C-alpha positions as CSV (number, residue, x, y, z in Angstrom):
1,X,-11.1,-191.4,14.7
2,X,-13.9,-193.6,15.9
3,X,-16.5,-194.2,13.1
4,X,-19.4,-194.7,15.5
5,X,-20.1,-191.0,15.8
6,X,-20.7,-190.8,12.1
7,X,-22.6,-194.1,11.7
8,X,-26.0,-193.7,10.1
9,X,-26.7,-197.3,9.4
10,X,-26.2,-198.9,12.8
11,X,-25.7,-202.3,11.4
12,X,-24.4,-205.0,13.8
13,X,-20.6,-204.7,13.7
14,X,-18.0,-207.5,13.7
15,X,-14.2,-207.6,13.9
16,X,-12.1,-207.3,10.7
17,X,-11.0,-210.9,10.9
18,X,-14.5,-212.3,11.4
19,X,-16.1,-210.0,8.9
20,X,-13.7,-210.7,6.0
21,X,-13.7,-214.4,6.9
22,X,-17.4,-214.5,6.3
23,X,-17.4,-212.0,3.4
24,X,-14.7,-213.9,1.4
25,X,-17.2,-216.1,-0.4
26,X,-19.2,-213.2,-1.9
27,X,-16.6,-210.4,-1.7
28,X,-16.0,-210.1,-5.5
29,X,-19.7,-210.0,-6.2
30,X,-20.2,-206.9,-4.2
31,X,-17.0,-204.7,-4.5
32,X,-17.1,-202.6,-7.7
33,X,-14.0,-202.0,-9.8
34,X,-15.1,-198.3,-9.7
35,X,-14.0,-198.2,-6.1
36,X,-10.4,-199.1,-6.7
37,X,-9.3,-200.4,-10.1
38,X,-10.5,-197.3,-11.9
39,X,-8.3,-195.2,-9.6
40,X,-5.3,-197.4,-10.2
41,X,-5.7,-196.9,-13.9
42,X,-5.6,-193.1,-13.4
43,X,-2.2,-193.1,-11.6
44,X,0.8,-191.6,-13.5
45,X,3.5,-191.8,-10.9
46,X,3.9,-195.6,-11.1
47,X,5.5,-197.3,-14.1
48,X,3.9,-200.7,-13.4
49,X,6.1,-202.5,-15.9
50,X,9.3,-201.4,-14.1
51,X,8.0,-202.7,-10.8
52,X,9.8,-206.1,-10.9
53,X,8.9,-207.2,-7.4
54,X,5.7,-206.2,-5.6
55,X,4.0,-207.0,-2.3
56,X,0.2,-206.7,-2.1
57,X,-0.7,-205.9,1.5
58,X,-4.2,-207.0,2.6
59,X,-4.4,-208.9,-0.7
60,X,-7.8,-210.3,0.1
61,X,-9.2,-212.6,-2.6
62,X,-6.6,-211.4,-5.1
63,X,-8.6,-208.9,-7.2
64,X,-5.7,-206.4,-7.0
65,X,-3.2,-209.1,-7.8
66,X,-5.0,-210.0,-11.0
67,X,-4.9,-206.3,-12.0
68,X,-1.2,-206.0,-11.1
69,X,-0.3,-209.0,-13.2
70,X,-2.1,-207.6,-16.2
71,X,-0.4,-204.2,-15.6
72,X,3.0,-205.9,-16.0
73,X,4.2,-206.9,-12.5
74,X,6.6,-209.8,-12.8
75,X,6.8,-211.1,-9.2
76,X,4.0,-210.7,-6.7
77,X,3.8,-211.6,-3.0
78,X,0.4,-211.3,-1.2
79,X,-0.1,-210.8,2.5
80,X,-3.4,-211.0,4.4
81,X,-4.4,-212.1,7.9
82,X,-7.7,-213.8,7.0
83,X,-7.3,-217.5,5.9
84,X,-10.5,-217.5,3.7
85,X,-9.3,-214.4,1.8
86,X,-5.8,-216.0,1.3
87,X,-7.5,-219.1,-0.1
88,X,-9.4,-217.0,-2.6
89,X,-6.1,-215.3,-3.6
90,X,-4.4,-218.6,-4.0
91,X,-7.1,-219.7,-6.5
92,X,-6.2,-216.7,-8.7
93,X,-2.8,-218.2,-9.5
94,X,-1.1,-214.8,-9.8
95,X,0.9,-214.7,-6.6
96,X,4.4,-216.3,-6.4
97,X,3.9,-216.5,-2.6
98,X,1.2,-215.8,-0.1
99,X,1.8,-215.1,3.6
100,X,-0.8,-215.2,6.4
101,X,0.3,-212.3,8.6
102,X,-0.6,-208.9,10.0
103,X,0.1,-206.3,7.2
104,X,1.9,-204.1,9.8
105,X,4.2,-207.0,10.9
106,X,4.7,-209.1,7.8
107,X,8.0,-210.7,8.7
108,X,9.2,-210.3,5.1
109,X,12.7,-209.2,4.3
110,X,13.1,-205.4,4.2
111,X,14.3,-203.4,1.2
112,X,13.3,-206.0,-1.3
113,X,10.3,-204.7,-3.1
114,X,9.9,-202.1,-5.9
115,X,6.2,-201.7,-5.1
116,X,3.8,-202.2,-2.2
117,X,0.1,-201.8,-2.5
118,X,-2.7,-201.7,0.0
119,X,-6.2,-201.4,-1.3
120,X,-9.5,-200.8,0.7
121,X,-8.0,-201.7,4.1
122,X,-6.9,-198.5,5.7
123,X,-10.3,-197.8,7.3
124,X,-10.0,-201.0,9.3
125,X,-6.8,-199.9,11.0
126,X,-7.0,-198.0,14.3
127,X,-3.6,-196.5,13.7
128,X,-2.1,-195.8,10.2
129,X,1.5,-195.4,11.3
130,X,2.5,-199.1,11.7
131,X,1.5,-200.0,8.2
132,X,3.2,-197.0,6.7
133,X,6.4,-197.9,8.5
134,X,6.1,-201.5,7.4
135,X,5.6,-200.4,3.7
136,X,8.6,-198.2,4.0
137,X,10.7,-201.0,5.5
138,X,9.7,-203.4,2.7
139,X,10.5,-201.1,-0.2
140,X,13.8,-200.7,-1.9
141,X,15.0,-197.1,-2.4
142,X,12.8,-195.3,-4.9
143,X,10.1,-197.9,-4.4
144,X,6.4,-197.0,-4.6
145,X,3.7,-197.5,-2.0
146,X,0.3,-197.2,-3.6
147,X,-2.6,-196.9,-1.1
148,X,-6.3,-196.9,-2.2
149,X,-8.8,-196.2,0.5
150,X,-12.5,-195.5,1.3
151,X,-12.7,-191.7,1.3
152,X,-13.0,-190.2,4.8
153,X,-15.6,-187.7,3.4
154,X,-17.9,-190.5,2.5
155,X,-17.5,-192.3,5.8
156,X,-18.2,-189.0,7.7
157,X,-20.9,-187.4,5.6
158,X,-22.8,-190.4,4.4
159,X,-22.1,-192.5,7.4
160,X,-21.9,-195.8,5.5
161,X,-19.4,-198.3,6.9
162,X,-17.8,-201.1,5.0
163,X,-20.5,-203.8,5.1
164,X,-21.7,-207.0,3.5
165,X,-24.9,-209.1,3.6
166,X,-24.5,-212.1,5.9
167,X,-27.8,-213.3,4.4
168,X,-30.3,-211.6,2.2
169,X,-31.5,-208.5,4.0
170,X,-29.1,-209.0,6.9
171,X,-26.3,-206.4,6.5
172,X,-23.3,-206.6,8.8
173,X,-20.7,-203.8,9.2
174,X,-17.0,-204.4,9.7
175,X,-15.1,-202.5,12.3
176,X,-14.1,-199.1,10.7
177,X,-12.1,-196.0,11.6
178,X,-12.0,-192.6,10.0
179,X,-8.6,-191.3,8.9
180,X,-8.3,-187.8,7.6
181,X,-6.0,-187.0,4.6
182,X,-3.7,-185.3,7.1
183,X,-3.5,-188.5,9.1
184,X,-2.1,-190.3,6.0
185,X,0.3,-187.4,5.3
186,X,1.6,-187.5,8.8
187,X,2.0,-191.3,8.8
188,X,3.7,-191.3,5.4
189,X,6.1,-188.5,6.2
190,X,6.8,-190.0,9.5
191,X,7.9,-193.3,7.8
192,X,10.3,-191.4,5.5
193,X,8.0,-191.5,2.4
194,X,7.3,-188.7,0.0
195,X,3.8,-188.2,-1.5
196,X,4.0,-187.8,-5.2
197,X,0.4,-188.2,-6.4
198,X,-3.2,-188.4,-5.2
199,X,-6.4,-188.9,-7.1
200,X,-10.0,-189.1,-5.9
201,X,-13.0,-191.0,-7.3
202,X,-16.4,-189.3,-7.3
203,X,-19.9,-190.8,-7.5
204,X,-20.7,-190.3,-11.2
205,X,-23.0,-191.8,-13.8
206,X,-21.2,-195.1,-13.8
207,X,-21.6,-195.4,-10.0
208,X,-25.3,-194.5,-10.2
209,X,-25.9,-197.0,-13.0
210,X,-24.5,-199.7,-10.7
211,X,-26.1,-198.3,-7.6
212,X,-29.2,-196.3,-8.4
213,X,-29.9,-195.5,-4.8
214,X,-26.6,-193.5,-4.7
215,X,-28.1,-190.8,-7.0
216,X,-28.3,-188.5,-3.9
217,X,-24.5,-188.9,-3.5
218,X,-23.6,-187.7,-7.0
219,X,-20.3,-185.8,-7.1
220,X,-19.3,-186.8,-3.6
221,X,-15.8,-188.4,-3.2
222,X,-16.1,-192.1,-2.4
223,X,-12.5,-193.3,-2.7
224,X,-8.9,-192.1,-3.2
225,X,-5.5,-193.3,-4.2
226,X,-2.1,-192.1,-3.0
227,X,1.4,-192.8,-4.4
228,X,4.3,-192.6,-2.0
229,X,8.0,-192.9,-2.8
230,X,10.7,-194.2,-0.5
231,X,13.6,-191.7,-0.4
232,X,17.1,-193.1,-0.7
233,X,17.9,-192.1,2.8
234,X,14.7,-193.4,4.4
235,X,14.9,-196.3,6.8
């Protein structure tokens, strides 16, 4: 669904590749752990220490890779299509391999990973189905696909796109799309995956302490996490 009908900020908008190429330098200064890492810590359907091989789709600067390593992942492969982000991930030193590629067409061997993650990237995809199919292809039977996303409610009701400051006082939005929860369910089921857990993050005291202007958004869902399992018979 086109985000423009919900956009209340009307920032200049750039493509995903251009936006993340520019944002890479300051990305980790602006993305809060409350958005994603706190949700990962709440998940019960993933035994991280049993996930021997993992692929981090849209790995960005490697924030998630660092968390995964601390959680007990033994072997980690990162994929991103933005060179500046890949360079940031390389500096983290937690990835065994990094691949510059489209996350929906990675070129990696199928059926070889116990875990696939994709964090804060789904809103930039016009169609969810290709990345769900790719995650299912990459996973071994009984493997987990963990997706953390920007909540569609927040995109639709608050009208705030993913954005960064190109310069002080110069916000720039990155191309975004709205995907309902039902869109994720359809894409996941269509790829032969089974949804086993979902959690949502709300704007709470911690959020408001970090972003006082968000007080008006208290108790609204801002992000979500899903855990999918690849069935033994899935392709």
